[in-house]
PDBQT receptor file of N, H, CA, C and O in Angstrom, charges set to zero:
ATOM      1  N   MET A   1      -5.805  -4.248 -30.137  1.00  0.00    +0.000 N 
ATOM      2  CA  MET A   1      -6.699  -4.719 -30.127  1.00  0.00    +0.000 C 
ATOM      3  C   MET A   1      -7.601  -5.206 -29.048  1.00  0.00    +0.000 C 
ATOM      4  O   MET A   1      -8.750  -5.643 -29.105  1.00  0.00    +0.000 OA
ATOM      5  N   PHE A   2      -6.786  -5.018 -28.046  1.00  0.00    +0.000 N 
ATOM      6  H   PHE A   2      -5.853  -4.663 -27.999  1.00  0.00    +0.000 HD
ATOM      7  CA  PHE A   2      -7.478  -5.076 -26.473  1.00  0.00    +0.000 C 
ATOM      8  C   PHE A   2      -8.303  -3.388 -26.656  1.00  0.00    +0.000 C 
ATOM      9  O   PHE A   2      -9.518  -3.209 -26.574  1.00  0.00    +0.000 OA
ATOM     10  N   SER A   3      -7.283  -2.333 -26.907  1.00  0.00    +0.000 N 
ATOM     11  H   SER A   3      -6.296  -2.478 -26.973  1.00  0.00    +0.000 HD
ATOM     12  CA  SER A   3      -7.746  -1.431 -27.073  1.00  0.00    +0.000 C 
ATOM     13  C   SER A   3      -9.414  -1.158 -27.491  1.00  0.00    +0.000 C 
ATOM     14  O   SER A   3     -10.283  -0.607 -26.815  1.00  0.00    +0.000 OA
ATOM     15  N   GLN A   4      -9.511  -1.804 -28.961  1.00  0.00    +0.000 N 
ATOM     16  H   GLN A   4      -8.805  -2.251 -29.511  1.00  0.00    +0.000 HD
ATOM     17  CA  GLN A   4     -10.523  -1.880 -29.391  1.00  0.00    +0.000 C 
ATOM     18  C   GLN A   4     -11.611  -2.536 -28.450  1.00  0.00    +0.000 C 
ATOM     19  O   GLN A   4     -12.610  -1.886 -28.142  1.00  0.00    +0.000 OA
ATOM     20  N   TYR A   5     -11.484  -3.368 -28.157  1.00  0.00    +0.000 N 
ATOM     21  H   TYR A   5     -10.673  -3.896 -28.407  1.00  0.00    +0.000 HD
ATOM     22  CA  TYR A   5     -12.633  -3.683 -26.779  1.00  0.00    +0.000 C 
ATOM     23  C   TYR A   5     -12.826  -3.045 -26.287  1.00  0.00    +0.000 C 
ATOM     24  O   TYR A   5     -14.028  -2.778 -26.284  1.00  0.00    +0.000 OA
ATOM     25  N   LEU A   6     -11.981  -2.219 -25.453  1.00  0.00    +0.000 N 
ATOM     26  H   LEU A   6     -11.005  -2.436 -25.455  1.00  0.00    +0.000 HD
ATOM     27  CA  LEU A   6     -12.524  -0.871 -24.302  1.00  0.00    +0.000 C 
ATOM     28  C   LEU A   6     -13.193   0.009 -24.430  1.00  0.00    +0.000 C 
ATOM     29  O   LEU A   6     -13.918   0.538 -23.588  1.00  0.00    +0.000 OA
ATOM     30  N   GLN A   7     -12.902   0.486 -26.356  1.00  0.00    +0.000 N 
ATOM     31  H   GLN A   7     -12.313   0.056 -27.040  1.00  0.00    +0.000 HD
ATOM     32  CA  GLN A   7     -13.303   1.284 -26.785  1.00  0.00    +0.000 C 
ATOM     33  C   GLN A   7     -15.050   1.148 -26.901  1.00  0.00    +0.000 C 
ATOM     34  O   GLN A   7     -15.797   2.114 -26.744  1.00  0.00    +0.000 OA
ATOM     35  N   GLN A   8     -15.537  -0.317 -27.221  1.00  0.00    +0.000 N 
ATOM     36  H   GLN A   8     -14.930  -1.102 -27.349  1.00  0.00    +0.000 HD
ATOM     37  CA  GLN A   8     -16.823  -0.669 -26.891  1.00  0.00    +0.000 C 
ATOM     38  C   GLN A   8     -17.651  -0.787 -25.981  1.00  0.00    +0.000 C 
ATOM     39  O   GLN A   8     -18.847  -1.048 -26.106  1.00  0.00    +0.000 OA
ATOM     40  N   ILE A   9     -16.817  -0.525 -24.627  1.00  0.00    +0.000 N 
ATOM     41  H   ILE A   9     -15.845  -0.313 -24.525  1.00  0.00    +0.000 HD
ATOM     42  CA  ILE A   9     -17.639  -0.568 -23.232  1.00  0.00    +0.000 C 
ATOM     43  C   ILE A   9     -17.905   0.628 -23.120  1.00  0.00    +0.000 C 
ATOM     44  O   ILE A   9     -17.181   1.624 -23.124  1.00  0.00    +0.000 OA
ATOM     45  N   GLU A  10     -19.350   0.450 -22.983  1.00  0.00    +0.000 N 
ATOM     46  H   GLU A  10     -19.938  -0.359 -22.980  1.00  0.00    +0.000 HD
ATOM     47  CA  GLU A  10     -20.077   1.890 -22.916  1.00  0.00    +0.000 C 
ATOM     48  C   GLU A  10     -19.725   2.555 -21.219  1.00  0.00    +0.000 C 
ATOM     49  O   GLU A  10     -19.731   1.675 -20.358  1.00  0.00    +0.000 OA
ATOM     50  N   GLY A  11     -19.500   3.665 -20.826  1.00  0.00    +0.000 N 
ATOM     51  H   GLY A  11     -19.496   4.380 -21.525  1.00  0.00    +0.000 HD
ATOM     52  CA  GLY A  11     -19.225   4.239 -19.399  1.00  0.00    +0.000 C 
ATOM     53  C   GLY A  11     -17.513   3.902 -19.184  1.00  0.00    +0.000 C 
ATOM     54  O   GLY A  11     -17.118   4.337 -18.103  1.00  0.00    +0.000 OA
ATOM     55  N   ILE A  12     -16.621   3.332 -19.868  1.00  0.00    +0.000 N 
ATOM     56  H   ILE A  12     -16.942   2.978 -20.747  1.00  0.00    +0.000 HD
ATOM     57  CA  ILE A  12     -15.451   2.934 -19.664  1.00  0.00    +0.000 C 
ATOM     58  C   ILE A  12     -14.687   4.009 -19.171  1.00  0.00    +0.000 C 
ATOM     59  O   ILE A  12     -13.636   3.680 -18.621  1.00  0.00    +0.000 OA
ATOM     60  N   ALA A  13     -15.015   5.533 -19.242  1.00  0.00    +0.000 N 
ATOM     61  H   ALA A  13     -15.869   5.801 -19.689  1.00  0.00    +0.000 HD
ATOM     62  CA  ALA A  13     -14.323   6.470 -18.554  1.00  0.00    +0.000 C 
ATOM     63  C   ALA A  13     -14.546   6.758 -17.525  1.00  0.00    +0.000 C 
ATOM     64  O   ALA A  13     -14.140   7.823 -17.059  1.00  0.00    +0.000 OA
ATOM     65  N   THR A  14     -15.475   5.646 -16.644  1.00  0.00    +0.000 N 
ATOM     66  H   THR A  14     -15.804   4.781 -17.023  1.00  0.00    +0.000 HD
ATOM     67  CA  THR A  14     -15.870   6.634 -15.453  1.00  0.00    +0.000 C 
ATOM     68  C   THR A  14     -15.122   5.130 -14.470  1.00  0.00    +0.000 C 
ATOM     69  O   THR A  14     -14.973   5.158 -13.249  1.00  0.00    +0.000 OA
ATOM     70  N   TYR A  15     -14.821   4.171 -15.183  1.00  0.00    +0.000 N 
ATOM     71  H   TYR A  15     -14.942   4.148 -16.175  1.00  0.00    +0.000 HD
ATOM     72  CA  TYR A  15     -13.808   3.332 -14.425  1.00  0.00    +0.000 C 
ATOM     73  C   TYR A  15     -12.259   4.099 -13.632  1.00  0.00    +0.000 C 
ATOM     74  O   TYR A  15     -11.791   3.993 -12.498  1.00  0.00    +0.000 OA
ATOM     75  N   PRO A  16     -11.938   4.662 -14.531  1.00  0.00    +0.000 N 
ATOM     76  CA  PRO A  16     -10.452   5.508 -13.838  1.00  0.00    +0.000 C 
ATOM     77  C   PRO A  16     -10.893   6.460 -12.814  1.00  0.00    +0.000 C 
ATOM     78  O   PRO A  16     -10.359   6.682 -11.728  1.00  0.00    +0.000 OA
ATOM     79  N   LEU A  17     -11.715   6.874 -13.208  1.00  0.00    +0.000 N 
ATOM     80  H   LEU A  17     -12.149   6.693 -14.091  1.00  0.00    +0.000 HD
ATOM     81  CA  LEU A  17     -12.265   7.948 -12.216  1.00  0.00    +0.000 C 
ATOM     82  C   LEU A  17     -12.791   7.163 -10.688  1.00  0.00    +0.000 C 
ATOM     83  O   LEU A  17     -12.551   7.756  -9.636  1.00  0.00    +0.000 OA
ATOM     84  N   ILE A  18     -13.232   6.335 -10.670  1.00  0.00    +0.000 N 
ATOM     85  H   ILE A  18     -13.426   5.854 -11.525  1.00  0.00    +0.000 HD
ATOM     86  CA  ILE A  18     -13.995   5.396  -9.588  1.00  0.00    +0.000 C 
ATOM     87  C   ILE A  18     -12.169   5.072  -8.861  1.00  0.00    +0.000 C 
ATOM     88  O   ILE A  18     -11.691   5.530  -7.823  1.00  0.00    +0.000 OA
ATOM     89  N   SER A  19     -11.666   4.342  -9.660  1.00  0.00    +0.000 N 
ATOM     90  H   SER A  19     -12.054   3.969 -10.503  1.00  0.00    +0.000 HD
ATOM     91  CA  SER A  19      -9.965   4.118  -9.369  1.00  0.00    +0.000 C 
ATOM     92  C   SER A  19      -9.609   4.788  -8.784  1.00  0.00    +0.000 C 
ATOM     93  O   SER A  19      -9.157   4.447  -7.691  1.00  0.00    +0.000 OA
ATOM     94  N   LEU A  20      -9.614   5.954  -9.134  1.00  0.00    +0.000 N 
ATOM     95  H   LEU A  20      -9.981   6.231 -10.022  1.00  0.00    +0.000 HD
ATOM     96  CA  LEU A  20      -8.983   7.448  -8.339  1.00  0.00    +0.000 C 
ATOM     97  C   LEU A  20      -9.757   7.845  -7.257  1.00  0.00    +0.000 C 
ATOM     98  O   LEU A  20      -9.219   8.334  -6.264  1.00  0.00    +0.000 OA
ATOM     99  N   PHE A  21     -11.091   7.675  -7.342  1.00  0.00    +0.000 N 
ATOM    100  H   PHE A  21     -11.529   7.278  -8.149  1.00  0.00    +0.000 HD
ATOM    101  CA  PHE A  21     -11.705   8.013  -5.713  1.00  0.00    +0.000 C 
ATOM    102  C   PHE A  21     -11.359   6.839  -4.641  1.00  0.00    +0.000 C 
ATOM    103  O   PHE A  21     -11.038   6.942  -3.457  1.00  0.00    +0.000 OA
ATOM    104  N   ILE A  22     -11.505   5.879  -5.323  1.00  0.00    +0.000 N 
ATOM    105  H   ILE A  22     -11.767   5.795  -6.285  1.00  0.00    +0.000 HD
ATOM    106  CA  ILE A  22     -10.579   4.851  -4.192  1.00  0.00    +0.000 C 
ATOM    107  C   ILE A  22      -9.398   5.111  -3.365  1.00  0.00    +0.000 C 
ATOM    108  O   ILE A  22      -9.197   5.170  -2.152  1.00  0.00    +0.000 OA
ATOM    109  N   PHE A  23      -8.563   5.271  -4.599  1.00  0.00    +0.000 N 
ATOM    110  H   PHE A  23      -8.727   5.223  -5.584  1.00  0.00    +0.000 HD
ATOM    111  CA  PHE A  23      -7.212   5.373  -4.355  1.00  0.00    +0.000 C 
ATOM    112  C   PHE A  23      -6.830   6.433  -3.100  1.00  0.00    +0.000 C 
ATOM    113  O   PHE A  23      -6.193   6.150  -2.086  1.00  0.00    +0.000 OA
ATOM    114  N   ILE A  24      -7.669   8.331  -3.638  1.00  0.00    +0.000 N 
ATOM    115  H   ILE A  24      -8.186   8.561  -4.462  1.00  0.00    +0.000 HD
ATOM    116  CA  ILE A  24      -6.690   8.595  -3.116  1.00  0.00    +0.000 C 
ATOM    117  C   ILE A  24      -7.260   8.696  -1.238  1.00  0.00    +0.000 C 
ATOM    118  O   ILE A  24      -6.487   8.930  -0.309  1.00  0.00    +0.000 OA
ATOM    119  N   PRO A  25      -8.865   8.433  -1.092  1.00  0.00    +0.000 N 
ATOM    120  CA  PRO A  25      -8.932   8.236   0.544  1.00  0.00    +0.000 C 
ATOM    121  C   PRO A  25      -7.820   7.059   1.216  1.00  0.00    +0.000 C 
ATOM    122  O   PRO A  25      -7.477   7.067   2.398  1.00  0.00    +0.000 OA
ATOM    123  N   PHE A  26      -7.399   6.167   0.296  1.00  0.00    +0.000 N 
ATOM    124  H   PHE A  26      -7.678   6.161  -0.664  1.00  0.00    +0.000 HD
ATOM    125  CA  PHE A  26      -6.843   4.595   0.601  1.00  0.00    +0.000 C 
ATOM    126  C   PHE A  26      -5.436   5.177   1.194  1.00  0.00    +0.000 C 
ATOM    127  O   PHE A  26      -5.064   4.976   2.350  1.00  0.00    +0.000 OA
ATOM    128  N   PHE A  27      -4.692   5.952   0.193  1.00  0.00    +0.000 N 
ATOM    129  H   PHE A  27      -4.994   6.115  -0.747  1.00  0.00    +0.000 HD
ATOM    130  CA  PHE A  27      -3.217   6.886   0.378  1.00  0.00    +0.000 C 
ATOM    131  C   PHE A  27      -2.936   7.543   1.809  1.00  0.00    +0.000 C 
ATOM    132  O   PHE A  27      -2.087   7.374   2.685  1.00  0.00    +0.000 OA
ATOM    133  N   ILE A  28      -4.395   8.631   1.580  1.00  0.00    +0.000 N 
ATOM    134  H   ILE A  28      -5.084   8.768   0.868  1.00  0.00    +0.000 HD
ATOM    135  CA  ILE A  28      -3.875   9.535   2.541  1.00  0.00    +0.000 C 
ATOM    136  C   ILE A  28      -4.916   8.375   3.909  1.00  0.00    +0.000 C 
ATOM    137  O   ILE A  28      -4.802   8.778   5.067  1.00  0.00    +0.000 OA
ATOM    138  N   ILE A  29      -5.351   7.748   3.810  1.00  0.00    +0.000 N 
ATOM    139  H   ILE A  29      -5.443   7.421   2.870  1.00  0.00    +0.000 HD
ATOM    140  CA  ILE A  29      -5.363   7.466   5.055  1.00  0.00    +0.000 C 
ATOM    141  C   ILE A  29      -4.023   6.478   6.080  1.00  0.00    +0.000 C 
ATOM    142  O   ILE A  29      -3.605   6.736   7.209  1.00  0.00    +0.000 OA
ATOM    143  N   VAL A  30      -3.626   5.298   5.115  1.00  0.00    +0.000 N 
ATOM    144  H   VAL A  30      -3.966   5.089   4.198  1.00  0.00    +0.000 HD
ATOM    145  CA  VAL A  30      -2.471   4.801   5.204  1.00  0.00    +0.000 C 
ATOM    146  C   VAL A  30      -1.530   6.147   5.409  1.00  0.00    +0.000 C 
ATOM    147  O   VAL A  30      -0.907   5.952   6.453  1.00  0.00    +0.000 OA
ATOM    148  N   LEU A  31      -1.141   7.513   4.814  1.00  0.00    +0.000 N 
ATOM    149  H   LEU A  31      -1.647   7.671   3.966  1.00  0.00    +0.000 HD
ATOM    150  CA  LEU A  31      -0.349   8.112   5.285  1.00  0.00    +0.000 C 
ATOM    151  C   LEU A  31      -0.495   8.920   6.813  1.00  0.00    +0.000 C 
ATOM    152  O   LEU A  31       0.397   9.187   7.619  1.00  0.00    +0.000 OA
ATOM    153  N   PHE A  32      -1.766   9.158   6.872  1.00  0.00    +0.000 N 
ATOM    154  H   PHE A  32      -2.491   8.941   6.217  1.00  0.00    +0.000 HD
ATOM    155  CA  PHE A  32      -2.064   9.428   8.593  1.00  0.00    +0.000 C 
ATOM    156  C   PHE A  32      -1.468   8.556   9.904  1.00  0.00    +0.000 C 
ATOM    157  O   PHE A  32      -1.009   8.773  11.025  1.00  0.00    +0.000 OA
ATOM    158  N   ILE A  33      -1.855   7.150   8.800  1.00  0.00    +0.000 N 
ATOM    159  H   ILE A  33      -2.228   6.974   7.889  1.00  0.00    +0.000 HD
ATOM    160  CA  ILE A  33      -1.272   5.973  10.085  1.00  0.00    +0.000 C 
ATOM    161  C   ILE A  33       0.087   5.739  10.274  1.00  0.00    +0.000 C 
ATOM    162  O   ILE A  33       0.571   5.174  11.254  1.00  0.00    +0.000 OA
ATOM    163  N   ALA A  34       0.949   6.375   8.911  1.00  0.00    +0.000 N 
ATOM    164  H   ALA A  34       0.556   6.835   8.115  1.00  0.00    +0.000 HD
ATOM    165  CA  ALA A  34       2.281   6.247   9.122  1.00  0.00    +0.000 C 
ATOM    166  C   ALA A  34       3.041   7.621   9.790  1.00  0.00    +0.000 C 
ATOM    167  O   ALA A  34       4.199   7.813  10.159  1.00  0.00    +0.000 OA
ATOM    168  N   ILE A  35       1.887   8.440   9.767  1.00  0.00    +0.000 N 
ATOM    169  H   ILE A  35       0.946   8.284   9.467  1.00  0.00    +0.000 HD
ATOM    170  CA  ILE A  35       2.595   9.527  10.271  1.00  0.00    +0.000 C 
ATOM    171  C   ILE A  35       2.652   9.647  11.885  1.00  0.00    +0.000 C 
ATOM    172  O   ILE A  35       3.530  10.146  12.588  1.00  0.00    +0.000 OA
ATOM    173  N   ARG A  36       1.148   8.884  12.325  1.00  0.00    +0.000 N 
ATOM    174  H   ARG A  36       0.434   8.479  11.754  1.00  0.00    +0.000 HD
ATOM    175  CA  ARG A  36       1.035   8.915  13.820  1.00  0.00    +0.000 C 
ATOM    176  C   ARG A  36       1.779   7.635  14.146  1.00  0.00    +0.000 C 
ATOM    177  O   ARG A  36       2.292   7.749  15.259  1.00  0.00    +0.000 OA
ATOM    178  N   MET A  37       1.988   6.648  13.679  1.00  0.00    +0.000 N 
ATOM    179  H   MET A  37       1.572   6.555  12.775  1.00  0.00    +0.000 HD
ATOM    180  CA  MET A  37       2.723   5.426  14.257  1.00  0.00    +0.000 C 
ATOM    181  C   MET A  37       4.386   6.320  15.289  1.00  0.00    +0.000 C 
ATOM    182  O   MET A  37       5.171   7.254  15.124  1.00  0.00    +0.000 OA
ATOM    183  N   LYS A  38       4.164   5.486  16.062  1.00  0.00    +0.000 N 
ATOM    184  H   LYS A  38       3.527   4.728  16.197  1.00  0.00    +0.000 HD
ATOM    185  CA  LYS A  38       5.080   5.799  17.312  1.00  0.00    +0.000 C 
ATOM    186  C   LYS A  38       6.794   5.658  16.906  1.00  0.00    +0.000 C 
ATOM    187  O   LYS A  38       7.048   4.519  16.514  1.00  0.00    +0.000 OA
ATOM    188  N   LYS A  39       7.566   6.250  16.917  1.00  0.00    +0.000 N 
ATOM    189  H   LYS A  39       7.360   7.176  17.235  1.00  0.00    +0.000 HD
ATOM    190  CA  LYS A  39       9.144   6.211  16.715  1.00  0.00    +0.000 C 
ATOM    191  C   LYS A  39       9.451   4.878  17.468  1.00  0.00    +0.000 C 
ATOM    192  O   LYS A  39      10.109   4.106  16.772  1.00  0.00    +0.000 OA
ATOM    193  N   GLU A  40       9.194   4.489  18.505  1.00  0.00    +0.000 N 
ATOM    194  H   GLU A  40       8.659   5.116  19.070  1.00  0.00    +0.000 HD
ATOM    195  CA  GLU A  40       9.570   3.359  19.322  1.00  0.00    +0.000 C 
ATOM    196  C   GLU A  40       8.991   2.022  18.319  1.00  0.00    +0.000 C 
ATOM    197  O   GLU A  40       9.700   1.084  17.955  1.00  0.00    +0.000 OA
ATOM    198  N   TYR A  41       7.731   2.180  18.033  1.00  0.00    +0.000 N 
ATOM    199  H   TYR A  41       7.155   2.942  18.329  1.00  0.00    +0.000 HD
ATOM    200  CA  TYR A  41       7.208   0.953  17.254  1.00  0.00    +0.000 C 
ATOM    201  C   TYR A  41       7.569   0.967  16.085  1.00  0.00    +0.000 C 
ATOM    202  O   TYR A  41       7.416  -0.140  15.570  1.00  0.00    +0.000 OA
ATOM    203  N   THR A  42       8.050   1.835  15.310  1.00  0.00    +0.000 N 
ATOM    204  H   THR A  42       8.175   2.734  15.728  1.00  0.00    +0.000 HD
ATOM    205  CA  THR A  42       9.009   1.516  14.052  1.00  0.00    +0.000 C 
ATOM    206  C   THR A  42      10.248   0.865  14.091  1.00  0.00    +0.000 C 
ATOM    207  O   THR A  42      10.700   0.040  13.297  1.00  0.00    +0.000 OA
ATOM    208  N   ASP A  43      10.865   1.446  15.355  1.00  0.00    +0.000 N 
ATOM    209  H   ASP A  43      10.497   2.116  16.000  1.00  0.00    +0.000 HD
ATOM    210  CA  ASP A  43      12.264   0.697  15.545  1.00  0.00    +0.000 C 
ATOM    211  C   ASP A  43      12.218  -0.726  15.743  1.00  0.00    +0.000 C 
ATOM    212  O   ASP A  43      13.012  -1.600  15.397  1.00  0.00    +0.000 OA
ATOM    213  N   HIS A  44      10.809  -0.804  16.554  1.00  0.00    +0.000 N 
ATOM    214  H   HIS A  44      10.163  -0.094  16.835  1.00  0.00    +0.000 HD
ATOM    215  CA  HIS A  44      11.279  -2.234  16.860  1.00  0.00    +0.000 C 
ATOM    216  C   HIS A  44      10.824  -3.170  15.318  1.00  0.00    +0.000 C 
ATOM    217  O   HIS A  44      11.388  -4.181  14.899  1.00  0.00    +0.000 OA
ATOM    218  N   MET A  45      10.112  -2.735  14.947  1.00  0.00    +0.000 N 
ATOM    219  H   MET A  45       9.653  -1.914  15.288  1.00  0.00    +0.000 HD
ATOM    220  CA  MET A  45       9.416  -3.357  14.034  1.00  0.00    +0.000 C 
ATOM    221  C   MET A  45      10.308  -3.005  12.873  1.00  0.00    +0.000 C 
ATOM    222  O   MET A  45       9.595  -3.144  11.880  1.00  0.00    +0.000 OA
ATOM    223  N   SER A  46      11.692  -2.560  12.440  1.00  0.00    +0.000 N 
ATOM    224  H   SER A  46      12.271  -2.446  13.247  1.00  0.00    +0.000 HD
ATOM    225  CA  SER A  46      12.543  -2.491  11.893  1.00  0.00    +0.000 C 
ATOM    226  C   SER A  46      13.892  -3.451  12.213  1.00  0.00    +0.000 C 
ATOM    227  O   SER A  46      14.713  -3.849  11.387  1.00  0.00    +0.000 OA
ATOM    228  N   ARG A  47      13.871  -3.668  13.489  1.00  0.00    +0.000 N 
ATOM    229  H   ARG A  47      13.204  -3.344  14.160  1.00  0.00    +0.000 HD
ATOM    230  CA  ARG A  47      14.723  -4.492  13.655  1.00  0.00    +0.000 C 
ATOM    231  C   ARG A  47      14.427  -6.025  14.176  1.00  0.00    +0.000 C 
ATOM    232  O   ARG A  47      15.129  -6.695  14.934  1.00  0.00    +0.000 OA
ATOM    233  N   LEU A  48      12.904  -6.467  13.407  1.00  0.00    +0.000 N 
ATOM    234  H   LEU A  48      12.334  -5.923  12.791  1.00  0.00    +0.000 HD
ATOM    235  CA  LEU A  48      12.880  -7.646  13.735  1.00  0.00    +0.000 C 
ATOM    236  C   LEU A  48      13.288  -8.451  13.001  1.00  0.00    +0.000 C 
ATOM    237  O   LEU A  48      13.806  -9.278  13.751  1.00  0.00    +0.000 OA
ATOM    238  N   PRO A  49      13.463  -8.922  11.586  1.00  0.00    +0.000 N 
ATOM    239  CA  PRO A  49      14.275  -9.075  10.986  1.00  0.00    +0.000 C 
ATOM    240  C   PRO A  49      15.481  -9.515  11.106  1.00  0.00    +0.000 C 
ATOM    241  O   PRO A  49      15.904 -10.500  10.502  1.00  0.00    +0.000 OA
ATOM    242  N   LEU A  50      16.348  -8.596  12.155  1.00  0.00    +0.000 N 
ATOM    243  H   LEU A  50      16.004  -7.795  12.646  1.00  0.00    +0.000 HD
ATOM    244  CA  LEU A  50      18.109  -8.567  12.291  1.00  0.00    +0.000 C 
ATOM    245  C   LEU A  50      17.969  -9.242  13.795  1.00  0.00    +0.000 C 
ATOM    246  O   LEU A  50      18.902  -9.913  14.236  1.00  0.00    +0.000 OA
ATOM    247  N   ASP A  51      16.782  -9.039  14.549  1.00  0.00    +0.000 N 
ATOM    248  H   ASP A  51      16.024  -8.493  14.191  1.00  0.00    +0.000 HD
ATOM    249  CA  ASP A  51      17.038  -9.849  15.771  1.00  0.00    +0.000 C 
ATOM    250  C   ASP A  51      16.632 -11.343  15.299  1.00  0.00    +0.000 C 
ATOM    251  O   ASP A  51      17.454 -12.168  15.696  1.00  0.00    +0.000 OA
ATOM    252  N   GLU A  52      15.775 -11.786  14.697  1.00  0.00    +0.000 N 
ATOM    253  H   GLU A  52      15.106 -11.115  14.375  1.00  0.00    +0.000 HD
ATOM    254  CA  GLU A  52      15.742 -12.817  14.373  1.00  0.00    +0.000 C 
ATOM    255  C   GLU A  52      16.583 -13.878  13.567  1.00  0.00    +0.000 C 
ATOM    256  O   GLU A  52      16.498 -15.106  13.555  1.00  0.00    +0.000 OA
ATOM    257  N   ILE A  53      17.583 -12.849  12.769  1.00  0.00    +0.000 N 
ATOM    258  H   ILE A  53      17.652 -11.852  12.779  1.00  0.00    +0.000 HD
ATOM    259  CA  ILE A  53      18.774 -13.916  12.349  1.00  0.00    +0.000 C 
ATOM    260  C   ILE A  53      20.051 -14.246  13.737  1.00  0.00    +0.000 C 
ATOM    261  O   ILE A  53      20.823 -15.204  13.759  1.00  0.00    +0.000 OA
ATOM    262  N   GLN A  54      19.974 -13.425  14.514  1.00  0.00    +0.000 N 
ATOM    263  H   GLN A  54      19.347 -12.646  14.496  1.00  0.00    +0.000 HD
ATOM    264  CA  GLN A  54      21.222 -13.286  15.034  1.00  0.00    +0.000 C 
ATOM    265  C   GLN A  54      20.302 -14.342  16.625  1.00  0.00    +0.000 C 
ATOM    266  O   GLN A  54      20.893 -15.303  17.117  1.00  0.00    +0.000 OA
ATOM    267  N   ASN A  55      19.354 -14.040  16.983  1.00  0.00    +0.000 N 
ATOM    268  H   ASN A  55      18.873 -13.260  16.584  1.00  0.00    +0.000 HD
ATOM    269  CA  ASN A  55      18.598 -15.226  17.955  1.00  0.00    +0.000 C 
ATOM    270  C   ASN A  55      18.725 -16.928  16.989  1.00  0.00    +0.000 C 
ATOM    271  O   ASN A  55      18.896 -17.931  17.682  1.00  0.00    +0.000 OA
ATOM    272  N   SER A  56      18.637 -17.072  15.612  1.00  0.00    +0.000 N 
ATOM    273  H   SER A  56      18.497 -16.257  15.050  1.00  0.00    +0.000 HD
ATOM    274  CA  SER A  56      18.492 -18.360  15.109  1.00  0.00    +0.000 C 
ATOM    275  C   SER A  56      20.373 -18.680  15.247  1.00  0.00    +0.000 C 
ATOM    276  O   SER A  56      20.698 -19.767  15.725  1.00  0.00    +0.000 OA
ATOM    277  N   GLU A  57      21.267 -17.893  14.899  1.00  0.00    +0.000 N 
ATOM    278  H   GLU A  57      21.003 -17.010  14.510  1.00  0.00    +0.000 HD
ATOM    279  CA  GLU A  57      22.356 -18.163  15.244  1.00  0.00    +0.000 C 
ATOM    280  C   GLU A  57      23.579 -18.570  16.327  1.00  0.00    +0.000 C 
ATOM    281  O   GLU A  57      24.738 -18.985  16.313  1.00  0.00    +0.000 OA
ATOM    282  N   ARG A  58      22.469 -18.145  17.328  1.00  0.00    +0.000 N 
ATOM    283  H   ARG A  58      21.527 -17.808  17.339  1.00  0.00    +0.000 HD
ATOM    284  CA  ARG A  58      22.848 -17.836  18.260  1.00  0.00    +0.000 C 
ATOM    285  C   ARG A  58      22.389 -19.804  19.147  1.00  0.00    +0.000 C 
ATOM    286  O   ARG A  58      22.964 -20.355  20.086  1.00  0.00    +0.000 OA
ATOM    287  N   ILE A  59      21.201 -20.293  18.312  1.00  0.00    +0.000 N 
ATOM    288  H   ILE A  59      20.734 -19.845  17.549  1.00  0.00    +0.000 HD
ATOM    289  CA  ILE A  59      21.149 -21.504  18.686  1.00  0.00    +0.000 C 
ATOM    290  C   ILE A  59      21.722 -22.414  18.295  1.00  0.00    +0.000 C 
ATOM    291  O   ILE A  59      21.533 -23.524  18.794  1.00  0.00    +0.000 OA
TER     292      ILE A  59
């Protein structure tokens, strides 16, 4: 039923291409940021939830 509505839309084939062209640059940018991130920063961020739990137990 839903696919019948999509078949009636003209130019529906361009929507997957547009989403692909949006996703690929976004993925590359996020990957580039993740690779360039300093190890100290990622270690600090990974310990934050544990540090909050340990600090709340001390109070």
